[in-house]
PyMOL Python script that loads the backbone (N, CA, C, O; Angstrom):
from pymol import cmd

cmd.read_pdbstr("""\
ATOM      1  N   MET A   1      95.854 101.380 136.130  1.00  0.00           N
ATOM      2  CA  MET A   1      94.969 100.768 135.157  1.00  0.00           C
ATOM      3  C   MET A   1      95.729  99.782 134.262  1.00  0.00           C
ATOM      4  O   MET A   1      95.206  98.734 133.884  1.00  0.00           O
ATOM      5  N   GLU A   2      96.986 100.148 133.931  1.00  0.00           N
ATOM      6  CA  GLU A   2      97.778  99.250 133.098  1.00  0.00           C
ATOM      7  C   GLU A   2      98.096  97.950 133.831  1.00  0.00           C
ATOM      8  O   GLU A   2      98.166  96.882 133.223  1.00  0.00           O
ATOM      9  N   ARG A   3      98.287  98.058 135.143  1.00  0.00           N
ATOM     10  CA  ARG A   3      98.565  96.852 135.921  1.00  0.00           C
ATOM     11  C   ARG A   3      97.356  95.930 135.950  1.00  0.00           C
ATOM     12  O   ARG A   3      97.503  94.708 135.903  1.00  0.00           O
ATOM     13  N   VAL A   4      96.183  96.498 136.025  1.00  0.00           N
ATOM     14  CA  VAL A   4      94.955  95.693 136.030  1.00  0.00           C
ATOM     15  C   VAL A   4      94.801  94.995 134.687  1.00  0.00           C
ATOM     16  O   VAL A   4      94.462  93.812 134.638  1.00  0.00           O
ATOM     17  N   GLN A   5      95.046  95.711 133.603  1.00  0.00           N
ATOM     18  CA  GLN A   5      94.963  95.109 132.275  1.00  0.00           C
ATOM     19  C   GLN A   5      96.020  94.015 132.111  1.00  0.00           C
ATOM     20  O   GLN A   5      95.741  92.956 131.549  1.00  0.00           O
ATOM     21  N   ALA A   6      97.229  94.275 132.603  1.00  0.00           N
ATOM     22  CA  ALA A   6      98.286  93.271 132.516  1.00  0.00           C
ATOM     23  C   ALA A   6      97.931  92.039 133.346  1.00  0.00           C
ATOM     24  O   ALA A   6      98.167  90.911 132.914  1.00  0.00           O
ATOM     25  N   ALA A   7      97.372  92.249 134.521  1.00  0.00           N
ATOM     26  CA  ALA A   7      96.965  91.129 135.373  1.00  0.00           C
ATOM     27  C   ALA A   7      95.848  90.332 134.711  1.00  0.00           C
ATOM     28  O   ALA A   7      95.857  89.102 134.743  1.00  0.00           O
ATOM     29  N   LEU A   8      94.890  91.026 134.114  1.00  0.00           N
ATOM     30  CA  LEU A   8      93.804  90.333 133.415  1.00  0.00           C
ATOM     31  C   LEU A   8      94.336  89.588 132.190  1.00  0.00           C
ATOM     32  O   LEU A   8      93.897  88.477 131.891  1.00  0.00           O
ATOM     33  N   GLY A   9      95.270  90.199 131.498  1.00  0.00           N
ATOM     34  CA  GLY A   9      95.890  89.521 130.350  1.00  0.00           C
ATOM     35  C   GLY A   9      96.644  88.276 130.788  1.00  0.00           C
ATOM     36  O   GLY A   9      96.547  87.231 130.144  1.00  0.00           O
ATOM     37  N   GLY A  10      97.389  88.380 131.871  1.00  0.00           N
ATOM     38  CA  GLY A  10      98.100  87.216 132.402  1.00  0.00           C
ATOM     39  C   GLY A  10      97.142  86.133 132.850  1.00  0.00           C
ATOM     40  O   GLY A  10      97.385  84.948 132.623  1.00  0.00           O
ATOM     41  N   LEU A  11      96.069  86.529 133.476  1.00  0.00           N
ATOM     42  CA  LEU A  11      95.051  85.571 133.904  1.00  0.00           C
ATOM     43  C   LEU A  11      94.405  84.883 132.696  1.00  0.00           C
ATOM     44  O   LEU A  11      94.122  83.685 132.731  1.00  0.00           O
ATOM     45  N   ALA A  12      94.178  85.653 131.635  1.00  0.00           N
ATOM     46  CA  ALA A  12      93.599  85.076 130.414  1.00  0.00           C
ATOM     47  C   ALA A  12      94.549  84.045 129.807  1.00  0.00           C
ATOM     48  O   ALA A  12      94.107  83.004 129.322  1.00  0.00           O
ATOM     49  N   VAL A  13      95.840  84.326 129.833  1.00  0.00           N
ATOM     50  CA  VAL A  13      96.823  83.373 129.304  1.00  0.00           C
ATOM     51  C   VAL A  13      96.831  82.102 130.140  1.00  0.00           C
ATOM     52  O   VAL A  13      96.881  80.996 129.603  1.00  0.00           O
ATOM     53  N   VAL A  14      96.782  82.266 131.454  1.00  0.00           N
ATOM     54  CA  VAL A  14      96.753  81.090 132.339  1.00  0.00           C
ATOM     55  C   VAL A  14      95.512  80.253 132.066  1.00  0.00           C
ATOM     56  O   VAL A  14      95.603  79.031 131.948  1.00  0.00           O
ATOM     57  N   VAL A  15      94.365  80.892 131.965  1.00  0.00           N
ATOM     58  CA  VAL A  15      93.117  80.170 131.702  1.00  0.00           C
ATOM     59  C   VAL A  15      93.172  79.490 130.339  1.00  0.00           C
ATOM     60  O   VAL A  15      92.722  78.354 130.192  1.00  0.00           O
ATOM     61  N   LEU A  16      93.718  80.178 129.346  1.00  0.00           N
ATOM     62  CA  LEU A  16      93.820  79.607 128.007  1.00  0.00           C
ATOM     63  C   LEU A  16      94.739  78.382 127.996  1.00  0.00           C
ATOM     64  O   LEU A  16      94.397  77.352 127.414  1.00  0.00           O
ATOM     65  N   LEU A  17      95.896  78.493 128.634  1.00  0.00           N
ATOM     66  CA  LEU A  17      96.825  77.362 128.663  1.00  0.00           C
ATOM     67  C   LEU A  17      96.250  76.180 129.445  1.00  0.00           C
ATOM     68  O   LEU A  17      96.266  75.044 128.969  1.00  0.00           O
ATOM     69  N   TYR A  18      95.745  76.455 130.639  1.00  0.00           N
ATOM     70  CA  TYR A  18      95.209  75.370 131.456  1.00  0.00           C
ATOM     71  C   TYR A  18      93.952  74.776 130.815  1.00  0.00           C
ATOM     72  O   TYR A  18      93.760  73.560 130.817  1.00  0.00           O
ATOM     73  N   GLY A  19      93.100  75.646 130.267  1.00  0.00           N
ATOM     74  CA  GLY A  19      91.895  75.163 129.577  1.00  0.00           C
ATOM     75  C   GLY A  19      92.244  74.329 128.358  1.00  0.00           C
ATOM     76  O   GLY A  19      91.599  73.318 128.083  1.00  0.00           O
ATOM     77  N   GLY A  20      93.280  74.761 127.619  1.00  0.00           N
ATOM     78  CA  GLY A  20      93.730  73.982 126.465  1.00  0.00           C
ATOM     79  C   GLY A  20      94.236  72.616 126.885  1.00  0.00           C
ATOM     80  O   GLY A  20      93.971  71.610 126.226  1.00  0.00           O
ATOM     81  N   TYR A  21      94.969  72.591 127.994  1.00  0.00           N
ATOM     82  CA  TYR A  21      95.460  71.317 128.523  1.00  0.00           C
ATOM     83  C   TYR A  21      94.297  70.398 128.885  1.00  0.00           C
ATOM     84  O   TYR A  21      94.319  69.207 128.576  1.00  0.00           O
ATOM     85  N   ILE A  22      93.289  70.954 129.535  1.00  0.00           N
ATOM     86  CA  ILE A  22      92.117  70.155 129.930  1.00  0.00           C
ATOM     87  C   ILE A  22      91.385  69.638 128.694  1.00  0.00           C
ATOM     88  O   ILE A  22      90.978  68.477 128.655  1.00  0.00           O
ATOM     89  N   VAL A  23      91.217  70.488 127.690  1.00  0.00           N
ATOM     90  CA  VAL A  23      90.518  70.074 126.464  1.00  0.00           C
ATOM     91  C   VAL A  23      91.286  68.969 125.754  1.00  0.00           C
ATOM     92  O   VAL A  23      90.691  67.976 125.335  1.00  0.00           O
ATOM     93  N   ILE A  24      92.585  69.125 125.614  1.00  0.00           N
ATOM     94  CA  ILE A  24      93.391  68.098 124.940  1.00  0.00           C
ATOM     95  C   ILE A  24      93.357  66.796 125.720  1.00  0.00           C
ATOM     96  O   ILE A  24      93.230  65.723 125.130  1.00  0.00           O
ATOM     97  N   ARG A  25      93.469  66.878 127.036  1.00  0.00           N
ATOM     98  CA  ARG A  25      93.427  65.676 127.871  1.00  0.00           C
ATOM     99  C   ARG A  25      92.075  64.971 127.762  1.00  0.00           C
ATOM    100  O   ARG A  25      92.010  63.744 127.686  1.00  0.00           O
ATOM    101  N   THR A  26      91.002  65.757 127.756  1.00  0.00           N
ATOM    102  CA  THR A  26      89.669  65.181 127.628  1.00  0.00           C
ATOM    103  C   THR A  26      89.486  64.521 126.264  1.00  0.00           C
ATOM    104  O   THR A  26      88.937  63.423 126.178  1.00  0.00           O
ATOM    105  N   LEU A  27      89.935  65.173 125.210  1.00  0.00           N
ATOM    106  CA  LEU A  27      89.804  64.604 123.870  1.00  0.00           C
ATOM    107  C   LEU A  27      90.621  63.326 123.708  1.00  0.00           C
ATOM    108  O   LEU A  27      90.156  62.363 123.099  1.00  0.00           O
ATOM    109  N   THR A  28      91.843  63.316 124.255  1.00  0.00           N
ATOM    110  CA  THR A  28      92.652  62.103 124.122  1.00  0.00           C
ATOM    111  C   THR A  28      92.056  60.945 124.919  1.00  0.00           C
ATOM    112  O   THR A  28      92.105  59.797 124.479  1.00  0.00           O
ATOM    113  N   ARG A  29      91.500  61.240 126.074  1.00  0.00           N
ATOM    114  CA  ARG A  29      90.852  60.164 126.845  1.00  0.00           C
ATOM    115  C   ARG A  29      89.599  59.660 126.150  1.00  0.00           C
ATOM    116  O   ARG A  29      89.318  58.461 126.163  1.00  0.00           O
ATOM    117  N   ALA A  30      88.843  60.568 125.543  1.00  0.00           N
ATOM    118  CA  ALA A  30      87.645  60.150 124.801  1.00  0.00           C
ATOM    119  C   ALA A  30      88.048  59.302 123.598  1.00  0.00           C
ATOM    120  O   ALA A  30      87.400  58.300 123.294  1.00  0.00           O
ATOM    121  N   LEU A  31      89.119  59.705 122.915  1.00  0.00           N
ATOM    122  CA  LEU A  31      89.594  58.931 121.776  1.00  0.00           C
ATOM    123  C   LEU A  31      90.084  57.560 122.227  1.00  0.00           C
ATOM    124  O   LEU A  31      89.833  56.559 121.556  1.00  0.00           O
ATOM    125  N   TYR A  32      90.777  57.510 123.352  1.00  0.00           N
ATOM    126  CA  TYR A  32      91.244  56.234 123.889  1.00  0.00           C
ATOM    127  C   TYR A  32      90.051  55.320 124.210  1.00  0.00           C
ATOM    128  O   TYR A  32      90.081  54.125 123.915  1.00  0.00           O
ATOM    129  N   ALA A  33      89.008  55.891 124.814  1.00  0.00           N
ATOM    130  CA  ALA A  33      87.817  55.094 125.138  1.00  0.00           C
ATOM    131  C   ALA A  33      87.142  54.599 123.863  1.00  0.00           C
ATOM    132  O   ALA A  33      86.672  53.463 123.814  1.00  0.00           O
ATOM    133  N   LEU A  34      87.090  55.439 122.833  1.00  0.00           N
ATOM    134  CA  LEU A  34      86.475  55.033 121.564  1.00  0.00           C
ATOM    135  C   LEU A  34      87.273  53.907 120.913  1.00  0.00           C
ATOM    136  O   LEU A  34      86.701  52.948 120.394  1.00  0.00           O
ATOM    137  N   ILE A  35      88.589  54.032 120.946  1.00  0.00           N
ATOM    138  CA  ILE A  35      89.439  52.973 120.373  1.00  0.00           C
ATOM    139  C   ILE A  35      89.284  51.683 121.165  1.00  0.00           C
ATOM    140  O   ILE A  35      89.205  50.605 120.576  1.00  0.00           O
ATOM    141  N   TRP A  36      89.240  51.775 122.490  1.00  0.00           N
ATOM    142  CA  TRP A  36      89.065  50.582 123.326  1.00  0.00           C
ATOM    143  C   TRP A  36      87.734  49.899 123.024  1.00  0.00           C
ATOM    144  O   TRP A  36      87.675  48.675 122.906  1.00  0.00           O
ATOM    145  N   PHE A  37      86.659  50.692 122.897  1.00  0.00           N
ATOM    146  CA  PHE A  37      85.347  50.125 122.610  1.00  0.00           C
ATOM    147  C   PHE A  37      85.333  49.470 121.235  1.00  0.00           C
ATOM    148  O   PHE A  37      84.797  48.373 121.075  1.00  0.00           O
ATOM    149  N   THR A  38      85.921  50.137 120.239  1.00  0.00           N
ATOM    150  CA  THR A  38      85.977  49.580 118.890  1.00  0.00           C
ATOM    151  C   THR A  38      86.776  48.285 118.866  1.00  0.00           C
ATOM    152  O   THR A  38      86.390  47.323 118.203  1.00  0.00           O
ATOM    153  N   GLU A  39      87.882  48.261 119.584  1.00  0.00           N
ATOM    154  CA  GLU A  39      88.695  47.053 119.662  1.00  0.00           C
ATOM    155  C   GLU A  39      87.925  45.910 120.324  1.00  0.00           C
ATOM    156  O   GLU A  39      88.027  44.761 119.896  1.00  0.00           O
ATOM    157  N   THR A  40      87.165  46.222 121.352  1.00  0.00           N
ATOM    158  CA  THR A  40      86.373  45.206 122.045  1.00  0.00           C
ATOM    159  C   THR A  40      85.304  44.630 121.119  1.00  0.00           C
ATOM    160  O   THR A  40      85.116  43.414 121.064  1.00  0.00           O
ATOM    161  N   VAL A  41      84.613  45.489 120.402  1.00  0.00           N
ATOM    162  CA  VAL A  41      83.576  45.029 119.465  1.00  0.00           C
ATOM    163  C   VAL A  41      84.206  44.191 118.353  1.00  0.00           C
ATOM    164  O   VAL A  41      83.669  43.146 117.986  1.00  0.00           O
ATOM    165  N   ALA A  42      85.340  44.643 117.817  1.00  0.00           N
ATOM    166  CA  ALA A  42      86.008  43.898 116.748  1.00  0.00           C
ATOM    167  C   ALA A  42      86.453  42.529 117.244  1.00  0.00           C
ATOM    168  O   ALA A  42      86.329  41.543 116.518  1.00  0.00           O
ATOM    169  N   MET A  43      86.966  42.449 118.459  1.00  0.00           N
ATOM    170  CA  MET A  43      87.396  41.164 119.010  1.00  0.00           C
ATOM    171  C   MET A  43      86.196  40.232 119.204  1.00  0.00           C
ATOM    172  O   MET A  43      86.296  39.030 118.960  1.00  0.00           O
ATOM    173  N   PHE A  44      85.077  40.781 119.637  1.00  0.00           N
ATOM    174  CA  PHE A  44      83.864  39.980 119.810  1.00  0.00           C
ATOM    175  C   PHE A  44      83.378  39.436 118.466  1.00  0.00           C
ATOM    176  O   PHE A  44      83.006  38.266 118.364  1.00  0.00           O
ATOM    177  N   VAL A  45      83.382  40.280 117.442  1.00  0.00           N
ATOM    178  CA  VAL A  45      82.963  39.835 116.114  1.00  0.00           C
ATOM    179  C   VAL A  45      83.924  38.776 115.581  1.00  0.00           C
ATOM    180  O   VAL A  45      83.492  37.797 114.973  1.00  0.00           O
ATOM    181  N   PHE A  46      85.214  38.963 115.805  1.00  0.00           N
ATOM    182  CA  PHE A  46      86.197  37.969 115.377  1.00  0.00           C
ATOM    183  C   PHE A  46      85.973  36.639 116.091  1.00  0.00           C
ATOM    184  O   PHE A  46      86.056  35.578 115.471  1.00  0.00           O
ATOM    185  N   ALA A  47      85.691  36.693 117.391  1.00  0.00           N
ATOM    186  CA  ALA A  47      85.430  35.467 118.149  1.00  0.00           C
ATOM    187  C   ALA A  47      84.165  34.774 117.637  1.00  0.00           C
ATOM    188  O   ALA A  47      84.121  33.547 117.543  1.00  0.00           O
ATOM    189  N   LEU A  48      83.138  35.562 117.306  1.00  0.00           N
ATOM    190  CA  LEU A  48      81.926  34.970 116.728  1.00  0.00           C
ATOM    191  C   LEU A  48      82.223  34.286 115.398  1.00  0.00           C
ATOM    192  O   LEU A  48      81.718  33.196 115.134  1.00  0.00           O
ATOM    193  N   LEU A  49      83.035  34.916 114.566  1.00  0.00           N
ATOM    194  CA  LEU A  49      83.389  34.336 113.278  1.00  0.00           C
ATOM    195  C   LEU A  49      84.157  33.030 113.455  1.00  0.00           C
ATOM    196  O   LEU A  49      83.861  32.038 112.790  1.00  0.00           O
ATOM    197  N   ILE A  50      85.135  33.030 114.346  1.00  0.00           N
ATOM    198  CA  ILE A  50      85.904  31.806 114.596  1.00  0.00           C
ATOM    199  C   ILE A  50      84.997  30.723 115.186  1.00  0.00           C
ATOM    200  O   ILE A  50      85.105  29.555 114.811  1.00  0.00           O
ATOM    201  N   GLY A  51      84.113  31.098 116.096  1.00  0.00           N
ATOM    202  CA  GLY A  51      83.171  30.133 116.661  1.00  0.00           C
ATOM    203  C   GLY A  51      82.245  29.546 115.610  1.00  0.00           C
ATOM    204  O   GLY A  51      81.953  28.351 115.630  1.00  0.00           O
ATOM    205  N   TYR A  52      81.784  30.386 114.692  1.00  0.00           N
ATOM    206  CA  TYR A  52      80.907  29.915 113.627  1.00  0.00           C
ATOM    207  C   TYR A  52      81.653  28.947 112.705  1.00  0.00           C
ATOM    208  O   TYR A  52      81.122  27.904 112.324  1.00  0.00           O
ATOM    209  N   VAL A  53      82.885  29.305 112.354  1.00  0.00           N
ATOM    210  CA  VAL A  53      83.678  28.419 111.498  1.00  0.00           C
ATOM    211  C   VAL A  53      83.948  27.099 112.211  1.00  0.00           C
ATOM    212  O   VAL A  53      83.861  26.038 111.594  1.00  0.00           O
ATOM    213  N   ALA A  54      84.272  27.149 113.492  1.00  0.00           N
ATOM    214  CA  ALA A  54      84.504  25.915 114.248  1.00  0.00           C
ATOM    215  C   ALA A  54      83.238  25.072 114.303  1.00  0.00           C
ATOM    216  O   ALA A  54      83.300  23.849 114.176  1.00  0.00           O
ATOM    217  N   TYR A  55      82.103  25.711 114.491  1.00  0.00           N
ATOM    218  CA  TYR A  55      80.826  24.986 114.509  1.00  0.00           C
ATOM    219  C   TYR A  55      80.594  24.289 113.176  1.00  0.00           C
ATOM    220  O   TYR A  55      80.197  23.125 113.128  1.00  0.00           O
ATOM    221  N   ARG A  56      80.848  25.018 112.100  1.00  0.00           N
ATOM    222  CA  ARG A  56      80.616  24.435 110.772  1.00  0.00           C
ATOM    223  C   ARG A  56      81.573  23.281 110.501  1.00  0.00           C
ATOM    224  O   ARG A  56      81.181  22.280 109.902  1.00  0.00           O
ATOM    225  N   VAL A  57      82.817  23.413 110.934  1.00  0.00           N
ATOM    226  CA  VAL A  57      83.815  22.375 110.666  1.00  0.00           C
ATOM    227  C   VAL A  57      83.608  21.177 111.583  1.00  0.00           C
ATOM    228  O   VAL A  57      83.606  20.038 111.116  1.00  0.00           O
ATOM    229  N   LEU A  58      83.434  21.414 112.883  1.00  0.00           N
ATOM    230  CA  LEU A  58      83.370  20.310 113.835  1.00  0.00           C
ATOM    231  C   LEU A  58      82.076  19.512 113.734  1.00  0.00           C
ATOM    232  O   LEU A  58      82.080  18.297 113.927  1.00  0.00           O
ATOM    233  N   TRP A  59      80.969  20.187 113.434  1.00  0.00           N
ATOM    234  CA  TRP A  59      79.704  19.474 113.328  1.00  0.00           C
ATOM    235  C   TRP A  59      79.348  19.110 111.900  1.00  0.00           C
ATOM    236  O   TRP A  59      78.355  18.421 111.666  1.00  0.00           O
ATOM    237  N   GLY A  60      80.141  19.562 110.945  1.00  0.00           N
ATOM    238  CA  GLY A  60      79.931  19.195 109.556  1.00  0.00           C
ATOM    239  C   GLY A  60      78.612  19.696 108.999  1.00  0.00           C
ATOM    240  O   GLY A  60      78.032  19.048 108.127  1.00  0.00           O
ATOM    241  N   VAL A  61      78.125  20.819 109.473  1.00  0.00           N
ATOM    242  CA  VAL A  61      76.861  21.370 108.995  1.00  0.00           C
ATOM    243  C   VAL A  61      77.099  22.037 107.657  1.00  0.00           C
ATOM    244  O   VAL A  61      78.087  22.749 107.480  1.00  0.00           O
ATOM    245  N   SER A  62      76.203  21.810 106.718  1.00  0.00           N
ATOM    246  CA  SER A  62      76.369  22.377 105.403  1.00  0.00           C
ATOM    247  C   SER A  62      75.105  23.111 104.990  1.00  0.00           C
ATOM    248  O   SER A  62      73.994  22.735 105.366  1.00  0.00           O
ATOM    249  N   ASP A  63      75.297  24.169 104.208  1.00  0.00           N
ATOM    250  CA  ASP A  63      74.149  24.889 103.636  1.00  0.00           C
ATOM    251  C   ASP A  63      73.744  24.295 102.300  1.00  0.00           C
ATOM    252  O   ASP A  63      72.820  24.792 101.656  1.00  0.00           O
ATOM    253  N   ASP A  64      74.416  23.249 101.879  1.00  0.00           N
ATOM    254  CA  ASP A  64      74.118  22.641 100.600  1.00  0.00           C
ATOM    255  C   ASP A  64      72.718  22.044 100.629  1.00  0.00           C
ATOM    256  O   ASP A  64      72.476  21.126 101.412  1.00  0.00           O
ATOM    257  N   PRO A  65      71.775  22.529  99.801  1.00  0.00           N
ATOM    258  CA  PRO A  65      70.405  22.004  99.836  1.00  0.00           C
ATOM    259  C   PRO A  65      70.310  20.542  99.411  1.00  0.00           C
ATOM    260  O   PRO A  65      69.327  19.873  99.729  1.00  0.00           O
ATOM    261  N   ARG A  66      71.293  20.046  98.711  1.00  0.00           N
ATOM    262  CA  ARG A  66      71.247  18.645  98.259  1.00  0.00           C
ATOM    263  C   ARG A  66      71.468  17.677  99.424  1.00  0.00           C
ATOM    264  O   ARG A  66      71.167  16.489  99.315  1.00  0.00           O
ATOM    265  N   ARG A  67      71.988  18.185 100.524  1.00  0.00           N
ATOM    266  CA  ARG A  67      72.281  17.306 101.676  1.00  0.00           C
ATOM    267  C   ARG A  67      71.087  17.156 102.606  1.00  0.00           C
ATOM    268  O   ARG A  67      71.128  16.332 103.520  1.00  0.00           O
ATOM    269  N   HIS A  68      70.015  17.937 102.398  1.00  0.00           N
ATOM    270  CA  HIS A  68      68.860  17.868 103.302  1.00  0.00           C
ATOM    271  C   HIS A  68      67.815  16.933 102.770  1.00  0.00           C
ATOM    272  O   HIS A  68      66.772  16.750 103.399  1.00  0.00           O
TER     273      HIS A  68
END
""", "prot")
cmd.dss("prot")
cmd.show_as("cartoon", "prot")
cmd.util.cbc("prot")
cmd.orient("prot")
């Protein structure tokens, strides 16, 4: 009976270690994907801002109501 308990205890440790590894790996990959997505969105917004500034500078468009 003690051997069965020891075997079950050893199996529980193996499952805990391997399961912990899987959980940590999954969380780090999810975090990496979240960071990649955030970086992509930020780069897109930055490109829009630069494009808008270039549009305003190159075409000389003004929001000044006195110019209309």
